[in-house]
C-alpha positions in Angstrom: 120.7 81.9 65.8 123.0 81.0 68.7 122.7 83.0 71.9 125.5 84.9 73.5 125.5 82.3 76.2 126.1 79.5 73.7 128.9 81.5 72.0 130.5 82.1 75.4 130.3 78.4 76.2 132.0 77.5 73.0 134.7 80.1 73.7 135.5 78.8 77.2 135.5 75.1 76.0 138.3 76.0 73.6 140.3 77.7 76.3 139.7 74.9 78.8 140.8 72.3 76.3 144.1 74.2 75.6 144.8 74.7 79.2 144.0 71.1 80.0 146.6 69.9 77.4 149.3 72.2 78.8 148.4 71.2 82.4 148.7 67.4 81.6 151.7 67.8 79.4 153.9 70.0 81.6 154.7 67.5 84.4 155.1 64.6 81.8 157.5 66.7 79.7 159.5 67.8 82.8 159.9 64.2 83.9 161.1 63.1 80.4 163.5 66.1 80.3 165.0 65.1 83.6 165.6 61.6 82.4 166.9 62.2 78.8 168.8 65.4 79.1 172.4 64.1 79.4 174.6 65.3 82.2 171.8 66.4 84.4 172.6 66.1 88.1 170.1 64.7 90.7 169.3 68.3 91.9 168.9 69.4 88.4 166.4 66.6 87.6 164.4 67.5 90.8 164.3 71.2 89.8 163.0 70.3 86.3 160.3 68.0 87.7 159.3 70.7 90.3 159.2 73.3 87.5 156.8 71.1 85.5 154.4 70.8 88.4 154.7 74.5 89.1 153.6 75.3 85.5 150.6 73.0 86.1 149.6 75.0 89.2 150.0 78.4 87.3 147.8 77.1 84.4 145.2 76.0 86.9 145.2 79.5 88.4 144.8 81.1 85.0 141.8 78.8 84.3 140.2 79.8 87.5 140.7 83.5 86.8 139.3 83.2 83.3 136.2 81.4 84.7 135.7 84.1 87.4 136.0 87.1 85.0 132.7 86.5 83.1 130.9 86.0 86.4 132.2 89.4 87.7 131.2 90.9 84.4 127.7 89.6 84.7 127.4 90.9 88.3 128.6 94.4 87.1 126.2 94.5 84.2 123.2 93.3 86.3 124.0 95.2 89.5 120.7 97.1 89.6 118.7 93.9 89.0 120.6 92.0 91.7 120.1 94.9 94.2 116.4 94.8 93.4 116.3 91.1 94.1 118.1 91.7 97.4 115.6 94.4 98.3 112.6 92.2 97.5 114.0 89.4 99.6 114.6 91.9 102.4 111.0 93.1 102.2 109.6 89.6 102.3 111.8 88.8 105.2 110.7 91.9 107.2 107.1 91.1 106.4 107.5 87.6 107.7 109.1 89.0 110.9 106.2 91.4 111.4 103.6 88.6 111.1 105.6 86.3 113.4 105.3 88.8 116.2 101.5 88.0 116.4 101.1 91.6 117.7 97.7 92.8 116.4 98.6 96.5 116.6 101.9 96.1 114.8 100.3 93.9 112.1 97.3 96.3 111.7 99.6 99.2 111.4 101.6 97.4 108.7 98.5 96.5 106.7 97.3 100.1 106.7 100.7 101.3 105.4 100.7 98.5 102.9 97.4 99.7 101.5 98.9 103.2 100.9 101.9 101.5 99.2 99.5 99.5 96.9 97.6 102.7 95.9 100.9 104.4 95.1 101.9 101.5 92.9 98.6 101.6 91.1 99.2 105.2 90.1 102.6 104.3 88.8 101.3 101.8 86.3 100.8 102.9 82.7 98.8 104.5 81.2 98.9 107.0 84.1 100.9 110.1 83.1 101.0 111.4 86.7 100.7 110.2 90.2 97.6 111.1 92.2 97.7 114.3 94.3 100.3 113.5 96.9 100.0 114.2 100.6 102.0 117.1 101.9 104.8 115.0 103.3 105.3 113.1 100.0 104.9 116.2 97.9 107.7 118.1 99.7 109.9 115.0 99.7 109.6 114.8 95.9 110.6 118.5 95.7 113.5 117.9 98.1 114.6 114.9 95.9 114.7 117.1 92.8 116.7 119.7 94.7 119.2 117.0 95.8 119.6 115.9 92.2 120.6 119.4 91.3 122.9 119.7 94.3 124.7 116.5 93.4 125.0 117.2 89.6 128.6 117.3 88.5 128.0 120.2 86.1 125.8 122.7 87.9 126.4 125.4 85.3 124.4 123.3 82.9 121.5 122.8 85.3 118.5 125.1 85.9 115.1 125.2 87.5 112.0 126.1 85.6 108.9 126.7 87.7 105.7 128.5 88.0 104.0 129.9 91.1 100.4 130.9 91.6 101.2 132.6 95.0 99.1 130.4 97.2 98.8 131.8 100.7 100.8 128.8 101.9 103.8 129.5 99.6 106.8 131.3 101.2 105.1 130.8 104.6 106.6 130.1 107.9 105.6 126.4 108.2 108.3 123.8 108.5 108.0 122.2 105.1 108.1 125.5 103.3 111.0 126.8 105.4 113.0 123.7 104.6 112.2 124.1 101.0 113.3 127.8 101.1 116.6 126.6 102.6 117.2 124.1 99.8 116.4 126.8 97.2 119.1 128.9 98.8 121.5 126.0 98.5 120.8 125.8 94.8 121.6 129.6 94.5 124.9 128.9 96.4 125.8 126.4 93.6 125.0 129.1 91.0 122.0 127.2 89.6 119.6 129.6 87.8 115.9 129.6 88.5 113.5 130.7 85.7 110.1 131.3 87.4 106.8 132.3 85.8 104.6 134.2 88.2 100.9 134.0 87.8 99.3 137.4 88.3 95.7 137.0 89.5 92.9 139.7 89.6 93.5 139.8 93.4 97.2 140.7 93.0 96.3 143.3 90.3 93.9 144.9 92.7 96.6 145.3 95.3 99.2 146.5 92.8 96.8 149.3 91.6 95.5 150.1 95.0 95.9 153.7 96.3 94.5 153.1 99.8 97.3 152.5 102.3 94.8 150.8 104.7 94.9 147.7 102.4 98.6 147.2 103.1 98.6 147.8 106.9 97.3 144.4 107.9 100.1 142.7 105.8 102.7 144.6 107.7 101.0 143.6 111.0 100.8 139.9 109.9 104.5 140.0 109.3 104.8 140.8 113.0 102.6 137.7 113.9 99.2 139.5 114.1 95.9 138.0 113.1 95.6 135.8 109.9 94.9 137.7 106.7 91.8 137.3 104.4 92.6 135.1 101.4 93.1 137.9 98.9 95.5 139.8 101.2 97.3 136.5 102.0 97.9 135.9 98.3 99.3 139.4 97.8 101.5 138.9 100.9 102.8 135.7 99.3 103.5 137.8 96.2 105.3 140.5 98.2 107.3 137.9 100.1 108.5 136.5 96.7 109.6 140.0 95.5 111.5 140.4 98.8 113.3 137.1 98.8 113.8 136.4 95.1 115.5 139.4 93.7 119.0 137.9 93.2 120.8 137.6 89.9 120.3 133.8 89.9 116.5 134.2 89.8 114.8 135.2 86.6 111.1 136.2 87.2 108.5 136.5 84.4 104.8 137.4 84.6 101.8 135.7 83.1 98.3 137.1 83.7 95.9 134.5 84.9 93.2 135.4 82.3 95.6 134.9 79.4 93.6 132.4 77.2 96.6 131.5 75.1 98.2 129.8 78.1 95.1 128.4 79.7 96.6 124.9 79.6 99.6 126.1 81.6 97.6 128.3 83.9 95.3 125.5 85.0 98.3 123.9 86.7 98.4 126.9 89.1 102.0 126.1 90.0 104.8 123.6 89.2 108.4 122.9 89.9 110.7 121.4 87.2 114.4 120.8 86.8 116.8 120.2 84.0 120.0 118.3 84.8 123.3 118.7 83.0 122.5 115.5 81.1 119.3 117.1 79.7 117.0 115.0 81.8 113.9 116.8 83.1 111.8 116.1 86.2 108.5 117.8 87.2 105.9 118.0 89.9 102.8 120.0 88.8 99.2 120.9 89.6 99.7 122.9 92.8 96.7 122.6 95.1 95.7 123.1 98.7 94.8 120.0 100.8 91.8 120.1 103.2 94.4 120.8 106.0 95.6 123.9 104.0 98.9 122.2 103.0 100.4 122.4 99.5 100.4 119.4 97.3 100.8 118.4 93.6 101.3 115.5 91.2 104.6 113.8 90.2 104.8 113.6 86.4 105.9 110.3 84.7 105.1 111.2 81.1 108.2 112.6 79.3 106.0 114.1 76.5 103.9 116.0 79.1 107.0 117.2 80.8 108.4 118.5 77.5 105.1 120.1 76.6 105.0 122.1 79.9 108.7 122.9 79.6 108.2 124.4 76.1 105.1 126.5 77.1 107.2 127.8 80.1 110.1 128.7 77.8 107.8 130.8 75.5 107.0 133.0 78.5 110.6 133.4 79.7 111.6 136.3 77.5 112.8 139.8 78.4 109.4 141.4 77.4 107.8 139.5 80.2 110.1 140.6 83.0 108.2 140.6 86.3 109.8 143.7 88.0 109.3 145.8 84.9 105.6 144.9 84.8 105.2 145.6 88.5 106.7 149.1 88.2 104.6 149.7 85.1 101.2 149.0 86.7 101.7 149.5 90.5 100.4 152.6 92.2 102.8 155.0 94.1 101.3 153.7 97.3 101.9 150.1 96.4 105.4 150.7 95.3 106.1 152.5 98.6 104.6 149.6 100.5 106.7 147.1 98.6 109.9 149.0 99.2 109.1 149.3 102.9 108.4 145.6 103.0 111.9 144.9 101.6 111.3 144.3 97.9 113.8 146.0 95.5 111.7 147.5 92.8 
């Protein structure tokens, strides 16, 4: 079977032959016409000859244009590959420049970063379905990237966020990464992008919701005023209260899932995740919320489309009116807890 390249070569040989015949014939014909057409003046003969050579020039221009078009077509079709080649050449060139400095500190620093890059590549290679747990900076940058994809989507009305939170004490906190993330989430709301979030309700949160002792809530109010750090259980409930306070808009749908629900153990084990669906139907996901040794949030970027679809479908099964978060809070919360939440700023 002949390749497309062979077929193209045959096609252009035919065009080239035709153009060559016309190019050679046009000046000859013009000279003969100038000689044998009776009554032609000297100026007329010169004009006919010049016209013949002009046709030759025009035909040569057409041939050049026809030759360039397939090249431009090839560049357009392979733009990404050509850009990748350019990027690879640039990296090699920069690496050479670093080594040519003969600066030990500069070279050592580059080698350490290169080791990190190699580890990242290893976790991208199949059959890995996810990356390793990312460091805090990379994790938040992946979240920011997903938010940017939503913000630049041409049909925001067809986009939405699907997420789950386990109310880590680091979520909704005042650290720089989380504050920047909160700002981007508000930008998504400004574009009318809906967020469907499943909220994991742990035993610690249930204890606070049912508590009738106001002394449990006092430290949380003081912490909001920059007092001493809270114990872990109270910090988790503060994260829950912060969520109720900041996510009560019409663009945020909140649903509950008790952390001891065995039917969803596979989903609960992730503790938290953030996923998006673009207007094209494409889905992206980071999952497996965890705390680093430095008490920063992290997670894994998911490559496997089947895994993304599986988590998405489990999430969708929970996002039904019967699992509305605020209704459940009002159902189980004590009078004291409801009063605290209202004082804290939550609309329940």
